[in-house]
N, CA, C and O atoms as a GROMACS GRO file, in nm:
protein
  560
    1MET      N    1  -0.824   4.943   0.662
    1MET     CA    2  -0.900   4.850   0.743
    1MET      C    3  -1.017   4.796   0.662
    1MET      O    4  -1.088   4.871   0.595
    2LYS      N    5  -1.035   4.666   0.670
    2LYS     CA    6  -1.142   4.602   0.595
    2LYS      C    7  -1.276   4.619   0.666
    2LYS      O    8  -1.287   4.596   0.786
    3THR      N    9  -1.374   4.661   0.591
    3THR     CA   10  -1.510   4.673   0.644
    3THR      C   11  -1.580   4.540   0.629
    3THR      O   12  -1.565   4.472   0.527
    4ILE      N   13  -1.656   4.503   0.729
    4ILE     CA   14  -1.736   4.381   0.721
    4ILE      C   15  -1.868   4.420   0.657
    4ILE      O   16  -1.950   4.490   0.717
    5ASN      N   17  -1.888   4.373   0.536
    5ASN     CA   18  -2.010   4.406   0.464
    5ASN      C   19  -2.126   4.317   0.505
    5ASN      O   20  -2.230   4.366   0.550
    6THR      N   21  -2.106   4.186   0.490
    6THR     CA   22  -2.217   4.094   0.506
    6THR      C   23  -2.185   3.986   0.609
    6THR      O   24  -2.077   3.925   0.606
    7VAL      N   25  -2.279   3.964   0.699
    7VAL     CA   26  -2.265   3.860   0.801
    7VAL      C   27  -2.386   3.767   0.791
    7VAL      O   28  -2.499   3.812   0.776
    8TYR      N   29  -2.360   3.639   0.801
    8TYR     CA   30  -2.466   3.540   0.811
    8TYR      C   31  -2.471   3.492   0.956
    8TYR      O   32  -2.369   3.453   1.012
    9ILE      N   33  -2.588   3.496   1.014
    9ILE     CA   34  -2.612   3.438   1.146
    9ILE      C   35  -2.687   3.308   1.120
    9ILE      O   36  -2.800   3.310   1.070
   10VAL      N   37  -2.624   3.195   1.152
   10VAL     CA   38  -2.683   3.064   1.123
   10VAL      C   39  -2.712   2.995   1.256
   10VAL      O   40  -2.623   2.938   1.318
   11ASP      N   41  -2.837   3.002   1.297
   11ASP     CA   42  -2.877   2.949   1.428
   11ASP      C   43  -3.029   2.933   1.429
   11ASP      O   44  -3.101   3.017   1.376
   12ASP      N   45  -3.076   2.825   1.490
   12ASP     CA   46  -3.220   2.799   1.493
   12ASP      C   47  -3.289   2.848   1.619
   12ASP      O   48  -3.411   2.839   1.630
   13ASP      N   49  -3.214   2.901   1.714
   13ASP     CA   50  -3.272   2.946   1.841
   13ASP      C   51  -3.318   3.091   1.828
   13ASP      O   52  -3.234   3.181   1.814
   14PRO      N   53  -3.449   3.116   1.832
   14PRO     CA   54  -3.499   3.252   1.811
   14PRO      C   55  -3.450   3.351   1.918
   14PRO      O   56  -3.433   3.470   1.888
   15ILE      N   57  -3.427   3.304   2.039
   15ILE     CA   58  -3.378   3.395   2.143
   15ILE      C   59  -3.234   3.436   2.113
   15ILE      O   60  -3.198   3.552   2.127
   16PHE      N   61  -3.151   3.338   2.072
   16PHE     CA   62  -3.014   3.373   2.035
   16PHE      C   63  -3.013   3.467   1.915
   16PHE      O   64  -2.939   3.566   1.914
   17VAL      N   65  -3.094   3.438   1.815
   17VAL     CA   66  -3.098   3.521   1.694
   17VAL      C   67  -3.138   3.664   1.729
   17VAL      O   68  -3.076   3.759   1.681
   18PHE      N   69  -3.240   3.680   1.811
   18PHE     CA   70  -3.283   3.813   1.853
   18PHE      C   71  -3.167   3.886   1.922
   18PHE      O   72  -3.139   4.002   1.891
   19THR      N   73  -3.101   3.817   2.014
   19THR     CA   74  -2.989   3.877   2.087
   19THR      C   75  -2.872   3.908   1.994
   19THR      O   76  -2.812   4.016   2.002
   20ALA      N   77  -2.840   3.816   1.905
   20ALA     CA   78  -2.727   3.835   1.813
   20ALA      C   79  -2.751   3.955   1.722
   20ALA      O   80  -2.660   4.034   1.699
   21LYS      N   81  -2.873   3.968   1.671
   21LYS     CA   82  -2.903   4.084   1.586
   21LYS      C   83  -2.882   4.213   1.663
   21LYS      O   84  -2.826   4.310   1.610
   22ARG      N   85  -2.927   4.215   1.785
   22ARG     CA   86  -2.912   4.336   1.869
   22ARG      C   87  -2.765   4.366   1.897
   22ARG      O   88  -2.723   4.481   1.889
   23VAL      N   89  -2.688   4.264   1.929
   23VAL     CA   90  -2.545   4.282   1.959
   23VAL      C   91  -2.470   4.328   1.833
   23VAL      O   92  -2.382   4.414   1.840
   24VAL      N   93  -2.505   4.270   1.719
   24VAL     CA   94  -2.443   4.311   1.592
   24VAL      C   95  -2.470   4.459   1.565
   24VAL      O   96  -2.382   4.532   1.521
   25GLN      N   97  -2.592   4.503   1.592
   25GLN     CA   98  -2.627   4.644   1.573
   25GLN      C   99  -2.554   4.734   1.673
   25GLN      O  100  -2.500   4.838   1.635
   26LEU      N  101  -2.550   4.694   1.799
   26LEU     CA  102  -2.483   4.774   1.902
   26LEU      C  103  -2.334   4.789   1.873
   26LEU      O  104  -2.275   4.894   1.898
   27ALA      N  105  -2.273   4.684   1.821
   27ALA     CA  106  -2.130   4.687   1.793
   27ALA      C  107  -2.099   4.754   1.659
   27ALA      O  108  -1.982   4.773   1.625
   28ASP      N  109  -2.203   4.790   1.584
   28ASP     CA  110  -2.183   4.844   1.450
   28ASP      C  111  -2.088   4.754   1.372
   28ASP      O  112  -1.991   4.798   1.311
   29PHE      N  113  -2.121   4.625   1.376
   29PHE     CA  114  -2.033   4.518   1.329
   29PHE      C  115  -2.025   4.505   1.178
   29PHE      O  116  -1.920   4.471   1.124
   30CYS      N  117  -2.136   4.533   1.109
   30CYS     CA  118  -2.138   4.509   0.964
   30CYS      C  119  -2.241   4.600   0.899
   30CYS      O  120  -2.322   4.664   0.966
   31ARG      N  121  -2.236   4.602   0.766
   31ARG     CA  122  -2.334   4.680   0.692
   31ARG      C  123  -2.469   4.610   0.684
   31ARG      O  124  -2.574   4.675   0.692
   32GLU      N  125  -2.466   4.476   0.669
   32GLU     CA  126  -2.591   4.400   0.663
   32GLU      C  127  -2.570   4.260   0.717
   32GLU      O  128  -2.459   4.207   0.716
   33TYR      N  129  -2.678   4.203   0.765
   33TYR     CA  130  -2.673   4.065   0.813
   33TYR      C  131  -2.796   3.992   0.764
   33TYR      O  132  -2.901   4.051   0.737
   34HIS      N  133  -2.780   3.860   0.754
   34HIS     CA  134  -2.888   3.773   0.712
   34HIS      C  135  -2.894   3.657   0.811
   34HIS      O  136  -2.791   3.609   0.858
   35VAL      N  137  -3.014   3.612   0.841
   35VAL     CA  138  -3.034   3.505   0.938
   35VAL      C  139  -3.086   3.380   0.866
   35VAL      O  140  -3.175   3.388   0.782
   36PHE      N  141  -3.027   3.266   0.903
   36PHE     CA  142  -3.070   3.137   0.849
   36PHE      C  143  -3.087   3.041   0.966
   36PHE      O  144  -3.004   3.036   1.056
   37GLU      N  145  -3.197   2.965   0.964
   37GLU     CA  146  -3.226   2.880   1.078
   37GLU      C  147  -3.160   2.743   1.072
   37GLU      O  148  -3.173   2.663   1.166
   38ASN      N  149  -3.088   2.714   0.963
   38ASN     CA  150  -3.009   2.592   0.957
   38ASN      C  151  -2.900   2.605   0.851
   38ASN      O  152  -2.902   2.697   0.769
   39GLY      N  153  -2.808   2.513   0.856
   39GLY     CA  154  -2.695   2.517   0.764
   39GLY      C  155  -2.734   2.502   0.618
   39GLY      O  156  -2.670   2.561   0.530
   40ARG      N  157  -2.838   2.423   0.591
   40ARG     CA  158  -2.882   2.401   0.452
   40ARG      C  159  -2.926   2.532   0.387
   40ARG      O  160  -2.887   2.561   0.274
   41LEU      N  161  -3.005   2.610   0.458
   41LEU     CA  162  -3.052   2.738   0.403
   41LEU      C  163  -2.934   2.833   0.379
   41LEU      O  164  -2.929   2.901   0.276
   42ALA      N  165  -2.842   2.838   0.472
   42ALA     CA  166  -2.726   2.925   0.456
   42ALA      C  167  -2.638   2.880   0.339
   42ALA      O  168  -2.593   2.961   0.259
   43LEU      N  169  -2.615   2.749   0.331
   43LEU     CA  170  -2.533   2.695   0.223
   43LEU      C  171  -2.598   2.720   0.087
   43LEU      O  172  -2.529   2.758  -0.008
   44ASN      N  173  -2.728   2.700   0.076
   44ASN     CA  174  -2.798   2.728  -0.049
   44ASN      C  175  -2.781   2.873  -0.090
   44ASN      O  176  -2.760   2.903  -0.208
   45ASN      N  177  -2.789   2.963   0.007
   45ASN     CA  178  -2.774   3.105  -0.023
   45ASN      C  179  -2.632   3.137  -0.068
   45ASN      O  180  -2.613   3.216  -0.160
   46ILE      N  181  -2.534   3.077  -0.004
   46ILE     CA  182  -2.393   3.098  -0.042
   46ILE      C  183  -2.369   3.045  -0.183
   46ILE      O  184  -2.305   3.112  -0.264
   47GLN      N  185  -2.420   2.926  -0.212
   47GLN     CA  186  -2.402   2.868  -0.344
   47GLN      C  187  -2.466   2.955  -0.452
   47GLN      O  188  -2.408   2.976  -0.558
   48LYS      N  189  -2.584   3.005  -0.423
   48LYS     CA  190  -2.653   3.092  -0.518
   48LYS      C  191  -2.574   3.220  -0.540
   48LYS      O  192  -2.558   3.264  -0.654
   49ALA      N  193  -2.525   3.280  -0.433
   49ALA     CA  194  -2.445   3.403  -0.445
   49ALA      C  195  -2.317   3.378  -0.524
   49ALA      O  196  -2.279   3.460  -0.608
   50ALA      N  197  -2.252   3.265  -0.499
   50ALA     CA  198  -2.129   3.232  -0.572
   50ALA      C  199  -2.158   3.210  -0.720
   50ALA      O  200  -2.082   3.255  -0.806
   51HIS      N  201  -2.268   3.141  -0.749
   51HIS     CA  202  -2.306   3.114  -0.888
   51HIS      C  203  -2.339   3.244  -0.963
   51HIS      O  204  -2.307   3.258  -1.081
   52GLU      N  205  -2.402   3.336  -0.893
   52GLU     CA  206  -2.441   3.462  -0.956
   52GLU      C  207  -2.335   3.571  -0.938
   52GLU      O  208  -2.359   3.688  -0.966
   53THR      N  209  -2.218   3.530  -0.890
   53THR     CA  210  -2.106   3.621  -0.861
   53THR      C  211  -2.150   3.742  -0.779
   53THR      O  212  -2.111   3.855  -0.806
   54LYS      N  213  -2.232   3.715  -0.678
   54LYS     CA  214  -2.273   3.819  -0.586
   54LYS      C  215  -2.185   3.813  -0.462
   54LYS      O  216  -2.100   3.725  -0.448
   55GLN      N  217  -2.206   3.908  -0.374
   55GLN     CA  218  -2.129   3.919  -0.251
   55GLN      C  219  -2.146   3.795  -0.162
   55GLN      O  220  -2.258   3.762  -0.122
   56LEU      N  221  -2.035   3.728  -0.132
   56LEU     CA  222  -2.038   3.621  -0.034
   56LEU      C  223  -2.027   3.683   0.104
   56LEU      O  224  -1.977   3.795   0.116
   57PRO      N  225  -2.072   3.614   0.208
   57PRO     CA  226  -2.059   3.672   0.341
   57PRO      C  227  -1.912   3.686   0.381
   57PRO      O  228  -1.831   3.599   0.350
   58ASP      N  229  -1.881   3.794   0.448
   58ASP     CA  230  -1.745   3.812   0.501
   58ASP      C  231  -1.728   3.726   0.625
   58ASP      O  232  -1.621   3.669   0.648
   59VAL      N  233  -1.834   3.717   0.705
   59VAL     CA  234  -1.831   3.644   0.832
   59VAL      C  235  -1.957   3.560   0.845
   59VAL      O  236  -2.067   3.603   0.808
   60ILE      N  237  -1.939   3.439   0.898
   60ILE     CA  238  -2.052   3.354   0.933
   60ILE      C  239  -2.043   3.325   1.082
   60ILE      O  240  -1.941   3.275   1.130
   61LEU      N  241  -2.149   3.355   1.153
   61LEU     CA  242  -2.161   3.321   1.294
   61LEU      C  243  -2.244   3.194   1.299
   61LEU      O  244  -2.364   3.198   1.276
   62LEU      N  245  -2.181   3.080   1.328
   62LEU     CA  246  -2.240   2.949   1.305
   62LEU      C  247  -2.263   2.872   1.434
   62LEU      O  248  -2.170   2.852   1.513
   63ASP      N  249  -2.386   2.830   1.455
   63ASP     CA  250  -2.418   2.739   1.564
   63ASP      C  251  -2.388   2.596   1.517
   63ASP      O  252  -2.384   2.570   1.397
   64LEU      N  253  -2.367   2.506   1.612
   64LEU     CA  254  -2.337   2.368   1.575
   64LEU      C  255  -2.461   2.279   1.573
   64LEU      O  256  -2.474   2.192   1.486
   65ASN      N  257  -2.550   2.299   1.668
   65ASN     CA  258  -2.666   2.210   1.682
   65ASN      C  259  -2.791   2.273   1.623
   65ASN      O  260  -2.852   2.361   1.683
   66MET      N  261  -2.826   2.225   1.503
   66MET     CA  262  -2.944   2.275   1.433
   66MET      C  263  -3.011   2.160   1.360
   66MET      O  264  -2.947   2.059   1.332
   67PRO      N  265  -3.138   2.175   1.328
   67PRO     CA  266  -3.206   2.070   1.250
   67PRO      C  267  -3.166   2.077   1.103
   67PRO      O  268  -3.107   2.175   1.057
   68GLU      N  269  -3.198   1.973   1.033
   68GLU     CA  270  -3.180   1.959   0.888
   68GLU      C  271  -3.032   1.950   0.849
   68GLU      O  272  -2.990   1.848   0.796
   69MET      N  273  -2.954   2.053   0.873
   69MET     CA  274  -2.809   2.047   0.849
   69MET      C  275  -2.742   2.121   0.964
   69MET      O  276  -2.757   2.242   0.980
   70ASP      N  277  -2.667   2.046   1.044
   70ASP     CA  278  -2.604   2.109   1.158
   70ASP      C  279  -2.475   2.182   1.117
   70ASP      O  280  -2.436   2.181   1.000
   71GLY      N  281  -2.411   2.243   1.213
   71GLY     CA  282  -2.291   2.321   1.184
   71GLY      C  283  -2.177   2.239   1.126
   71GLY      O  284  -2.105   2.286   1.038
   72TRP      N  285  -2.160   2.117   1.175
   72TRP     CA  286  -2.053   2.031   1.124
   72TRP      C  287  -2.078   1.994   0.978
   72TRP      O  288  -1.986   1.998   0.896
   73GLN      N  289  -2.200   1.957   0.945
   73GLN     CA  290  -2.233   1.923   0.806
   73GLN      C  291  -2.215   2.045   0.716
   73GLN      O  292  -2.167   2.033   0.604
   74PHE      N  293  -2.254   2.162   0.766
   74PHE     CA  294  -2.236   2.286   0.691
   74PHE      C  295  -2.089   2.309   0.662
   74PHE      O  296  -2.051   2.340   0.549
   75LEU      N  297  -2.004   2.294   0.764
   75LEU     CA  298  -1.860   2.315   0.745
   75LEU      C  299  -1.802   2.216   0.645
   75LEU      O  300  -1.719   2.252   0.562
   76ASP      N  301  -1.845   2.090   0.652
   76ASP     CA  302  -1.798   1.989   0.557
   76ASP      C  303  -1.832   2.029   0.414
   76ASP      O  304  -1.747   2.021   0.325
   77GLU      N  305  -1.956   2.071   0.392
   77GLU     CA  306  -1.999   2.110   0.258
   77GLU      C  307  -1.928   2.238   0.210
   77GLU      O  308  -1.888   2.248   0.094
   78LEU      N  309  -1.914   2.332   0.300
   78LEU     CA  310  -1.848   2.457   0.265
   78LEU      C  311  -1.704   2.429   0.222
   78LEU      O  312  -1.656   2.488   0.125
   79GLN      N  313  -1.638   2.340   0.293
   79GLN     CA  314  -1.499   2.306   0.262
   79GLN      C  315  -1.489   2.230   0.130
   79GLN      O  316  -1.400   2.257   0.049
   80LYS      N  317  -1.580   2.135   0.108
   80LYS     CA  318  -1.581   2.056  -0.017
   80LYS      C  319  -1.594   2.146  -0.139
   80LYS      O  320  -1.528   2.124  -0.241
   81GLN      N  321  -1.678   2.244  -0.128
   81GLN     CA  322  -1.708   2.329  -0.242
   81GLN      C  323  -1.614   2.449  -0.253
   81GLN      O  324  -1.630   2.533  -0.341
   82GLN      N  325  -1.520   2.456  -0.165
   82GLN     CA  326  -1.420   2.563  -0.164
   82GLN      C  327  -1.485   2.702  -0.166
   82GLN      O  328  -1.435   2.794  -0.231
   83LEU      N  329  -1.594   2.714  -0.094
   83LEU     CA  330  -1.662   2.843  -0.085
   83LEU      C  331  -1.619   2.918   0.040
   83LEU      O  332  -1.671   3.025   0.071
   84HIS      N  333  -1.524   2.861   0.112
   84HIS     CA  334  -1.484   2.917   0.240
   84HIS      C  335  -1.366   3.013   0.231
   84HIS      O  336  -1.331   3.078   0.330
   85GLU      N  337  -1.304   3.024   0.116
   85GLU     CA  338  -1.179   3.098   0.105
   85GLU      C  339  -1.194   3.248   0.127
   85GLU      O  340  -1.097   3.314   0.166
   86LYS      N  341  -1.311   3.303   0.104
   86LYS     CA  342  -1.332   3.446   0.123
   86LYS      C  343  -1.417   3.476   0.245
   86LYS      O  344  -1.453   3.591   0.271
   87THR      N  345  -1.450   3.372   0.320
   87THR     CA  346  -1.541   3.386   0.433
   87THR      C  347  -1.475   3.333   0.560
   87THR      O  348  -1.414   3.226   0.560
   88SER      N  349  -1.488   3.409   0.668
   88SER     CA  350  -1.438   3.366   0.798
   88SER      C  351  -1.555   3.314   0.880
   88SER      O  352  -1.657   3.381   0.893
   89VAL      N  353  -1.539   3.194   0.933
   89VAL     CA  354  -1.645   3.133   1.012
   89VAL      C  355  -1.606   3.141   1.159
   89VAL      O  356  -1.494   3.106   1.198
   90TYR      N  357  -1.700   3.186   1.239
   90TYR     CA  358  -1.684   3.190   1.384
   90TYR      C  359  -1.794   3.103   1.442
   90TYR      O  360  -1.913   3.134   1.429
   91ILE      N  361  -1.754   2.995   1.506
   91ILE     CA  362  -1.854   2.909   1.569
   91ILE      C  363  -1.899   2.978   1.697
   91ILE      O  364  -1.817   3.019   1.779
   92VAL      N  365  -2.029   2.989   1.712
   92VAL     CA  366  -2.089   3.046   1.832
   92VAL      C  367  -2.181   2.939   1.888
   92VAL      O  368  -2.291   2.916   1.836
   93SER      N  369  -2.136   2.873   1.994
   93SER     CA  370  -2.207   2.756   2.044
   93SER      C  371  -2.218   2.760   2.196
   93SER      O  372  -2.138   2.824   2.264
   94SER      N  373  -2.317   2.689   2.246
   94SER     CA  374  -2.328   2.674   2.391
   94SER      C  375  -2.246   2.554   2.439
   94SER      O  376  -2.233   2.533   2.560
   95SER      N  377  -2.191   2.477   2.347
   95SER     CA  378  -2.113   2.359   2.383
   95SER      C  379  -1.975   2.402   2.437
   95SER      O  380  -1.903   2.479   2.374
   96ILE      N  381  -1.943   2.349   2.553
   96ILE     CA  382  -1.809   2.373   2.609
   96ILE      C  383  -1.725   2.245   2.602
   96ILE      O  384  -1.620   2.235   2.665
   97ASP      N  385  -1.772   2.150   2.525
   97ASP     CA  386  -1.704   2.021   2.507
   97ASP      C  387  -1.571   2.042   2.435
   97ASP      O  388  -1.568   2.098   2.325
   98CYS      N  389  -1.462   1.998   2.497
   98CYS     CA  390  -1.329   2.012   2.437
   98CYS      C  391  -1.320   1.943   2.302
   98CYS      O  392  -1.245   1.987   2.214
   99ASN      N  393  -1.395   1.834   2.284
   99ASN     CA  394  -1.394   1.764   2.155
   99ASN      C  395  -1.450   1.853   2.044
   99ASN      O  396  -1.399   1.852   1.932
  100ASP      N  397  -1.554   1.930   2.075
  100ASP     CA  398  -1.610   2.022   1.976
  100ASP      C  399  -1.509   2.131   1.942
  100ASP      O  400  -1.491   2.165   1.825
  101ILE      N  401  -1.446   2.186   2.042
  101ILE     CA  402  -1.348   2.293   2.021
  101ILE      C  403  -1.231   2.241   1.938
  101ILE      O  404  -1.186   2.308   1.846
  102ASP      N  405  -1.181   2.122   1.972
  102ASP     CA  406  -1.071   2.064   1.894
  102ASP      C  407  -1.114   2.032   1.752
  102ASP      O  408  -1.038   2.055   1.657
  103ARG      N  409  -1.233   1.979   1.736
  103ARG     CA  410  -1.284   1.946   1.602
  103ARG      C  411  -1.295   2.072   1.517
  103ARG      O  412  -1.264   2.070   1.398
  104ALA      N  413  -1.340   2.181   1.577
  104ALA     CA  414  -1.356   2.307   1.503
  104ALA      C  415  -1.222   2.356   1.448
  104ALA      O  416  -1.217   2.416   1.340
  105ARG      N  417  -1.115   2.330   1.520
  105ARG     CA  418  -0.980   2.373   1.476
  105ARG      C  419  -0.934   2.301   1.350
  105ARG      O  420  -0.839   2.346   1.285
  106GLN      N  421  -1.000   2.191   1.316
  106GLN     CA  422  -0.961   2.114   1.198
  106GLN      C  423  -1.005   2.180   1.066
  106GLN      O  424  -0.960   2.142   0.959
  107TYR      N  425  -1.094   2.277   1.077
  107TYR     CA  426  -1.146   2.344   0.958
  107TYR      C  427  -1.069   2.474   0.935
  107TYR      O  428  -1.060   2.559   1.023
  108LYS      N  429  -1.013   2.488   0.814
  108LYS     CA  430  -0.936   2.609   0.781
  108LYS      C  431  -1.017   2.737   0.795
  108LYS      O  432  -0.964   2.840   0.835
  109CYS      N  433  -1.144   2.730   0.760
  109CYS     CA  434  -1.227   2.850   0.758
  109CYS      C  435  -1.269   2.896   0.897
  109CYS      O  436  -1.311   3.011   0.914
  110VAL      N  437  -1.259   2.809   0.997
  110VAL     CA  438  -1.301   2.845   1.133
  110VAL      C  439  -1.190   2.926   1.198
  110VAL      O  440  -1.078   2.877   1.219
  111LYS      N  441  -1.222   3.049   1.230
  111LYS     CA  442  -1.123   3.139   1.288
  111LYS      C  443  -1.122   3.134   1.440
  111LYS      O  444  -1.019   3.154   1.504
  112LYS      N  445  -1.239   3.106   1.498
  112LYS     CA  446  -1.248   3.107   1.643
  112LYS      C  447  -1.374   3.034   1.688
  112LYS      O  448  -1.472   3.024   1.615
  113TYR      N  449  -1.367   2.984   1.810
  113TYR     CA  450  -1.480   2.916   1.873
  113TYR      C  451  -1.524   3.005   1.988
  113TYR      O  452  -1.449   3.026   2.084
  114ILE      N  453  -1.644   3.056   1.979
  114ILE     CA  454  -1.697   3.147   2.081
  114ILE      C  455  -1.808   3.074   2.156
  114ILE      O  456  -1.900   3.019   2.096
  115ILE      N  457  -1.798   3.076   2.288
  115ILE     CA  458  -1.902   3.014   2.369
  115ILE      C  459  -2.009   3.119   2.397
  115ILE      O  460  -1.980   3.231   2.439
  116LYS      N  461  -2.135   3.080   2.371
  116LYS     CA  462  -2.247   3.172   2.391
  116LYS      C  463  -2.249   3.221   2.535
  116LYS      O  464  -2.212   3.147   2.626
  117PRO      N  465  -2.293   3.342   2.556
  117PRO     CA  466  -2.361   3.435   2.466
  117PRO      C  467  -2.262   3.515   2.381
  117PRO      O  468  -2.145   3.529   2.416
  118LEU      N  469  -2.312   3.566   2.271
  118LEU     CA  470  -2.236   3.655   2.185
  118LEU      C  471  -2.238   3.794   2.247
  118LEU      O  472  -2.344   3.842   2.289
  119THR      N  473  -2.122   3.859   2.253
  119THR     CA  474  -2.113   3.989   2.317
  119THR      C  475  -2.052   4.093   2.224
  119THR      O  476  -1.987   4.059   2.125
  120VAL      N  477  -2.072   4.218   2.257
  120VAL     CA  478  -2.010   4.327   2.180
  120VAL      C  479  -1.858   4.315   2.182
  120VAL      O  480  -1.796   4.327   2.077
  121PRO      N  481  -1.794   4.290   2.298
  121PRO     CA  482  -1.648   4.273   2.296
  121PRO      C  483  -1.601   4.158   2.206
  121PRO      O  484  -1.497   4.169   2.142
  122ALA      N  485  -1.677   4.049   2.200
  122ALA     CA  486  -1.640   3.938   2.112
  122ALA      C  487  -1.645   3.982   1.966
  122ALA      O  488  -1.558   3.946   1.887
  123LEU      N  489  -1.746   4.059   1.929
  123LEU     CA  490  -1.755   4.109   1.791
  123LEU      C  491  -1.643   4.208   1.761
  123LEU      O  492  -1.592   4.211   1.649
  124ARG      N  493  -1.607   4.287   1.858
  124ARG     CA  494  -1.496   4.382   1.836
  124ARG      C  495  -1.364   4.307   1.816
  124ARG      O  496  -1.280   4.350   1.737
  125GLU      N  497  -1.347   4.196   1.886
  125GLU     CA  498  -1.228   4.112   1.865
  125GLU      C  499  -1.227   4.058   1.722
  125GLU      O  500  -1.122   4.056   1.656
  126ILE      N  501  -1.341   4.015   1.674
  126ILE     CA  502  -1.350   3.966   1.537
  126ILE      C  503  -1.313   4.076   1.439
  126ILE      O  504  -1.237   4.054   1.345
  127THR      N  505  -1.367   4.194   1.460
  127THR     CA  506  -1.336   4.308   1.374
  127THR      C  507  -1.186   4.336   1.373
  127THR      O  508  -1.127   4.358   1.267
  128ASP      N  509  -1.125   4.333   1.490
  128ASP     CA  510  -0.980   4.355   1.499
  128ASP      C  511  -0.902   4.247   1.427
  128ASP      O  512  -0.806   4.276   1.356
  129GLU      N  513  -0.943   4.120   1.444
  129GLU     CA  514  -0.875   4.009   1.377
  129GLU      C  515  -0.883   4.023   1.225
  129GLU      O  516  -0.785   4.003   1.154
  130ILE      N  517  -1.000   4.059   1.177
  130ILE     CA  518  -1.016   4.074   1.032
  130ILE      C  519  -0.935   4.191   0.981
  130ILE      O  520  -0.873   4.183   0.875
  131ALA      N  521  -0.934   4.300   1.055
  131ALA     CA  522  -0.854   4.417   1.016
  131ALA      C  523  -0.706   4.382   1.013
  131ALA      O  524  -0.635   4.421   0.921
  132ASN      N  525  -0.660   4.308   1.113
  132ASN     CA  526  -0.518   4.269   1.118
  132ASN      C  527  -0.482   4.173   1.007
  132ASN      O  528  -0.374   4.184   0.949
  133SER      N  529  -0.570   4.078   0.976
  133SER     CA  530  -0.540   3.984   0.867
  133SER      C  531  -0.542   4.057   0.733
  133SER      O  532  -0.464   4.023   0.643
  134SER      N  533  -0.629   4.155   0.720
  134SER     CA  534  -0.633   4.235   0.597
  134SER      C  535  -0.506   4.318   0.582
  134SER      O  536  -0.452   4.331   0.472
  135ASP      N  537  -0.458   4.374   0.693
  135ASP     CA  538  -0.333   4.450   0.689
  135ASP      C  539  -0.216   4.361   0.652
  135ASP      O  540  -0.129   4.401   0.576
  136ASP      N  541  -0.214   4.238   0.706
  136ASP     CA  542  -0.107   4.142   0.675
  136ASP      C  543  -0.107   4.107   0.527
  136ASP      O  544  -0.001   4.096   0.466
  137GLU      N  545  -0.226   4.089   0.468
  137GLU     CA  546  -0.237   4.056   0.326
  137GLU      C  547  -0.187   4.171   0.240
  137GLU      O  548  -0.122   4.149   0.137
  138ASN      N  549  -0.216   4.294   0.281
  138ASN     CA  550  -0.174   4.411   0.203
  138ASN      C  551  -0.022   4.430   0.206
  138ASN      O  552   0.034   4.487   0.113
  139GLN      N  553   0.045   4.383   0.312
  139GLN     CA  554   0.188   4.398   0.323
  139GLN      C  555   0.264   4.295   0.242
  139GLN      O  556   0.380   4.316   0.208
  140GLU      N  557   0.198   4.183   0.209
  140GLU     CA  558   0.267   4.076   0.134
  140GLU      C  559   0.284   4.109  -0.010
  140GLU      O  560   0.340   4.028  -0.085
   0.00000   0.00000   0.00000
């Protein structure tokens, strides 16, 4: 079973970030997490880690509506730079707009669209999905 080492929480809402950190801890979801208040900061950190051959995040919990660089712009840049191949992105948004959900499916790196709030059961589903995909890769 694959362990989730590093998670990026990319969201500008301090209440969501506080709650997400708590839920991540309660679920024993990962070894470490980092918080970024917009996509630009997260992308810069990913680029720096890739350049220095450091650990890329295993999972990104990504909000869509943020200042400076929103979730869609972040996904576009991540895809352009091919930095998404080792990272699973889970959109965590308050938007229930079907257009957003359909648009999210267009990105290879987006594994799931989660409507806020983030919960322990949702994180456990992510853990199970990653474990199952890791098992599938090992069998090939």
